[in-house]
C-alpha positions in Angstrom: 0.2 0.0 0.1 1.4 3.2 -1.0 0.8 5.7 2.0 0.7 8.7 -0.4 -2.3 7.1 -2.1 -4.4 6.6 1.0 -3.3 9.8 3.2 -5.2 13.1 2.4 -4.0 16.6 3.2 -6.1 16.6 6.5 -3.7 13.9 7.7 -1.1 16.0 8.0 -1.0 18.1 11.1 2.0 18.8 13.7 2.3 18.0 17.3 3.2 20.8 19.8 6.1 20.1 22.2 3.7 20.4 25.2 2.2 17.3 23.8 5.4 15.6 23.2 6.6 16.2 26.9 4.6 13.5 28.8 5.8 10.5 26.6 9.8 11.8 26.8 9.9 10.6 30.3 9.1 7.0 29.4 11.8 6.7 26.6 15.3 6.4 27.9 18.0 8.9 26.8 20.3 6.3 25.4 17.5 4.8 23.1 17.5 5.0 19.3 14.2 6.6 18.3 12.5 6.2 14.8 9.9 9.3 14.0 8.4 7.3 10.8 5.9 10.1 9.9 8.2 13.2 10.4 10.8 15.6 8.9 13.6 17.6 10.7 11.1 20.3 11.5 9.2 17.8 13.6 8.9 18.7 17.2 9.2 14.9 18.1 12.4 14.8 16.0 14.0 18.2 17.9 12.8 16.9 21.2 14.4 13.5 21.0 17.6 15.1 19.4 17.8 17.7 22.2 17.6 14.9 24.7 20.6 13.4 22.9 18.8 10.5 21.5 19.9 8.8 18.6 16.9 9.7 16.2 15.9 8.6 12.8 12.8 10.1 10.8 11.4 9.7 7.6 8.3 11.2 5.8 6.4 10.2 2.6 7.3 13.6 1.1 10.7 12.5 1.2 10.1 9.4 -0.7 9.9 7.1 2.3 6.8 5.0 2.8 6.3 3.6 6.1 4.6 0.8 4.5 7.6 -0.2 2.2 10.2 0.0 4.9 11.9 -3.0 6.3 11.7 -3.5 10.2 13.9 -0.8 11.4 16.6 -1.7 13.8 15.5 0.9 16.6 14.7 0.6 20.3 11.4 3.0 20.0 8.8 4.2 17.4 7.2 7.4 18.2 5.1 9.8 16.1 1.7 11.1 15.2 0.7 9.0 12.3 -1.8 9.9 9.8 -5.3 9.6 11.1 -6.9 8.0 7.9 -4.7 5.0 8.2 -4.0 4.6 11.8 -5.3 0.9 11.9 -2.8 -0.1 9.2 -0.3 1.7 11.1 -0.9 -0.2 14.5 -1.0 -3.4 12.7 2.3 -3.0 11.3 3.8 -1.6 14.5 2.3 -4.8 16.4 3.8 -7.2 13.6 7.0 -5.4 14.1 7.0 -5.9 17.9 9.2 -2.9 18.7 8.1 -0.6 21.5 6.1 2.4 20.2 4.1 5.4 21.2 1.6 6.9 18.6 -0.5 10.1 19.6 -3.9 9.6 18.1 -7.4 10.6 18.7 -9.2 8.8 20.8 -12.7 8.9 19.2 -13.5 5.7 17.4 -10.2 4.2 18.1 -11.7 0.9 19.3 -14.8 1.2 17.2 -14.3 -0.8 14.2 -14.3 -4.8 14.4 -11.1 -4.7 12.8 -9.3 -2.4 15.2 -11.0 -3.8 18.3 -9.8 -7.3 17.4 -6.2 -5.9 16.7 -6.1 -4.3 20.2 -7.8 -7.2 22.0 -5.0 -9.5 20.5 -2.3 -7.4 21.5 -0.6 -5.9 24.4 -1.0 -2.1 24.7 -1.0 0.8 27.1 -2.5 4.2 26.8 -1.7 7.6 27.9 -4.6 10.2 28.7 -3.7 13.9 29.2 -5.8 16.2 31.1 -6.2 18.5 28.2 -7.0 18.3 24.4 -4.0 18.7 22.1 -4.4 21.7 19.4 -2.2 21.0 16.4 -0.2 23.1 13.8 -1.1 23.2 10.1 2.4 24.7 9.8 5.6 24.9 11.7 5.6 28.6 10.4 2.5 29.0 12.8 3.1 31.2 15.9 0.6 28.8 17.9 -1.5 25.8 17.3 -4.7 26.7 15.4 -6.6 23.1 14.8 -8.5 22.2 17.8 -10.0 18.9 17.1 -13.4 18.0 19.1 -11.6 15.1 20.7 -8.9 14.2 23.1 -5.7 12.8 21.6 -4.1 9.8 23.5 -0.8 7.9 23.1 -1.2 4.3 22.3 1.9 2.5 23.2 3.3 -0.9 23.3 6.0 -2.0 25.8 6.7 1.6 26.7 4.4 2.8 29.9 4.8 1.1 33.2 1.0 0.3 33.6 -1.9 0.0 31.1 -3.4 3.4 31.9 -1.3 6.3 32.7 -2.7 9.8 33.2 -0.6 12.7 32.6 -1.0 16.6 33.2 0.1 18.9 30.3 0.4 22.8 30.1 -0.6 24.3 26.8 1.8 26.9 25.9 
């Protein structure tokens, strides 16, 4: 499946730093992190780099399709995947078995039979945050502009110390 054929413009929103901070404390600083839906401008890439993690990143705009990648040799995979293909992303991540953290909208996450069965069959954790995340449409925006009417959560695999974690965020 070519990712650029199924993704649409509404899938390209950027995560603010305040929504990345809660997951940072669960990823060791000596870990190699892949951000597979990100460019060098990504705050995921920048945040992990600033912490001195080894960081690899890729994006379909650079010709690197997540669904055509071989299983990467990394310790963790962290990103905000395209909303329209989140089920396919999670299937691939569970197949790889690499610890991951994906920031996704919680609405409808478990509502299709396919996703319900997938999550039922795999170990995962979930991080709820006390505020909704607003997203950037462009890294040139001074503040996030996109305010979805739903909460975002981190769905993780082999990252969090228990199945449900609650974290406070401070929107800046």
